[in-house]
C-alpha positions as CSV (number, residue, x, y, z in Angstrom):
1,M,0.0,0.0,0.0
2,K,1.2,3.5,-0.9
3,K,1.6,5.8,2.1
4,T,2.1,9.6,1.3
5,L,4.7,11.1,3.7
6,F,5.0,14.6,2.1
7,C,3.4,16.5,-0.7
8,K,4.3,19.9,-2.1
9,Y,2.7,21.9,-5.0
10,N,4.7,24.3,-7.1
11,T,2.2,26.9,-8.3
12,S,4.4,30.0,-8.6
13,R,5.8,29.1,-12.1
14,S,4.3,29.0,-15.5
15,R,1.8,26.2,-16.2
16,E,4.4,24.2,-18.1
17,L,6.7,24.1,-15.1
18,Q,4.1,23.6,-12.3
19,T,4.6,20.2,-10.6
20,K,3.5,18.3,-7.6
21,T,6.3,16.5,-5.6
22,V,5.2,13.6,-3.5
23,I,7.4,11.5,-1.2
24,Y,5.8,8.2,-0.4
25,E,6.5,4.8,1.0
26,E,5.5,1.6,-0.7
27,N,6.6,-1.9,0.3
28,S,9.0,-0.5,2.8
29,Q,10.8,1.6,0.1
30,R,10.6,5.4,-0.2
31,Y,10.2,7.2,-3.5
32,V,10.0,10.8,-4.8
33,E,7.5,11.4,-7.6
34,K,7.3,14.5,-9.8
35,I,3.9,14.9,-11.4
36,P,2.9,17.8,-13.8
37,M,0.0,19.8,-12.5
38,Y,-1.3,20.5,-16.1
39,T,-1.0,18.7,-19.4
40,E,1.2,21.5,-20.6
41,G,3.8,20.3,-18.1
42,K,4.0,16.7,-19.3
43,E,6.8,17.5,-21.8
44,N,8.9,19.1,-19.1
45,V,8.6,16.1,-16.8
46,D,9.3,13.8,-19.8
47,K,12.6,15.6,-20.3
48,L,13.8,14.2,-16.9
49,F,14.2,10.8,-18.7
50,S,16.2,12.0,-21.6
51,N,18.3,14.2,-19.3
52,Y,19.0,11.2,-17.1
53,E,20.3,9.2,-20.1
54,L,22.4,12.1,-21.3
55,I,24.0,12.8,-18.0
56,K,24.6,9.2,-17.2
57,D,26.4,8.7,-20.5
58,L,28.3,12.0,-20.3
59,Y,29.6,11.3,-16.8
60,P,30.2,7.6,-16.4
61,N,32.2,8.0,-13.2
62,V,29.3,9.8,-11.5
63,Q,26.5,7.9,-9.9
64,V,23.3,9.6,-11.3
65,L,20.0,9.1,-9.5
66,P,17.9,6.8,-11.7
67,V,14.5,7.9,-12.9
68,E,11.6,5.8,-14.0
69,K,8.3,6.6,-15.6
70,T,5.1,6.3,-13.7
71,N,1.5,6.6,-14.9
72,D,1.5,10.2,-13.8
73,G,5.1,11.4,-14.0
74,A,8.6,10.5,-13.0
75,R,9.8,8.6,-9.9
76,Y,13.2,8.6,-8.2
77,P,14.4,6.6,-5.2
78,Y,14.3,8.6,-2.0
79,V,17.8,9.6,-0.8
80,A,18.0,10.5,2.9
81,G,19.9,13.7,3.7
82,K,22.5,14.0,6.4
């Protein structure tokens, strides 16, 4: 079962850049999901996947946080801060 731990809406940008960020736990794993607020923002969120591939290939010695598609947007594994 998916349990939402945190949710933030970014509404101060243009419609293309407005996103919802959700941190949730599912099967004892935490994730961060970026979801466009409007259909105009779908292209911007989709760029996260191509940017991941570009950066991963450009900097092979750097561990880049993986991103995966979800039904609504893009999902990253949660990384705890220090």
